[in-house]
C-alpha positions as CSV (number, residue, x, y, z in Angstrom):
1,M,158.1,-83.5,-38.3
2,R,161.1,-84.7,-40.3
3,I,160.9,-85.7,-44.0
4,T,163.8,-87.7,-45.4
5,C,164.1,-86.9,-49.1
6,K,165.9,-89.1,-51.5
7,L,167.4,-86.9,-54.2
8,G,169.0,-89.2,-56.8
9,S,171.3,-92.1,-56.1
10,G,172.6,-92.1,-52.6
11,N,171.8,-88.4,-51.9
12,F,169.5,-87.8,-49.0
13,K,168.4,-84.6,-47.3
14,V,166.3,-84.3,-44.1
15,V,164.0,-81.3,-43.8
16,E,161.7,-80.1,-40.9
17,V,158.1,-79.2,-41.8
18,S,154.8,-78.8,-40.1
19,P,151.8,-81.0,-41.2
20,D,149.9,-77.7,-42.1
21,D,152.7,-76.4,-44.3
22,R,152.1,-76.3,-48.1
23,L,154.0,-78.8,-50.3
24,Y,155.7,-76.0,-52.1
25,I,157.8,-75.3,-49.0
26,L,159.9,-78.3,-50.1
27,I,161.2,-76.3,-53.1
28,K,162.8,-73.7,-50.9
29,K,164.0,-76.1,-48.2
30,L,165.7,-78.5,-50.8
31,N,167.0,-75.6,-52.9
32,I,165.2,-76.8,-56.1
33,C,164.5,-74.2,-58.8
34,D,162.2,-76.3,-61.0
35,K,158.6,-76.0,-59.8
36,N,157.7,-79.0,-61.9
37,T,159.6,-81.3,-59.6
38,K,157.6,-84.2,-58.2
39,F,157.9,-86.5,-55.3
40,L,156.5,-90.0,-54.5
41,F,154.8,-90.8,-51.2
42,N,152.8,-93.9,-50.5
43,G,152.7,-94.8,-54.2
44,V,151.2,-91.5,-55.3
45,T,153.1,-88.8,-57.2
46,Y,152.7,-85.1,-56.0
47,S,153.9,-81.9,-57.5
48,M,156.2,-79.8,-55.2
49,G,154.5,-76.7,-56.6
50,S,151.2,-77.8,-55.1
51,I,149.2,-75.7,-52.6
52,Q,148.0,-78.9,-50.8
53,T,149.3,-79.4,-47.2
54,F,151.2,-82.3,-45.9
55,R,148.2,-83.2,-43.7
56,E,145.9,-83.3,-46.8
57,I,148.1,-85.9,-48.5
58,G,148.5,-88.0,-45.3
59,I,151.9,-86.9,-44.1
60,M,151.5,-86.2,-40.3
61,Q,154.7,-87.8,-38.9
62,D,158.3,-88.5,-39.9
63,C,158.5,-90.2,-43.3
64,R,160.5,-90.7,-46.5
65,I,159.8,-89.4,-50.0
66,I,161.5,-89.9,-53.3
67,V,162.1,-86.7,-55.3
68,Y,161.9,-86.8,-59.1
69,N,163.6,-84.1,-61.1
70,Q,165.4,-84.5,-64.4
71,A,168.2,-82.2,-63.3
72,I,168.8,-84.4,-60.2
73,S,168.5,-87.7,-62.0
C-alpha cells in the first residue's frame, strides 16, 4: 500500500509499506533521524518509533499522514 506523507509545507513523499510492517519502518523510508518524530492519522498522533503495525492502527489501504518533526517544521 502507498502512504503519502506530508513533511512540512508543500513537501510530500510517497512510501510503499505492508499493513503488517511496524511503524518504525517510516523512519528509514523517510530518512528521518529523530525517533521522537510523530505523525497524525485519523485525528490520532502516533510515534514513528512505535512497534505497532499499520494494521493495528487501522491503516490497511492507501492513505495520507502528516509528519510532525521540529527539524522539518
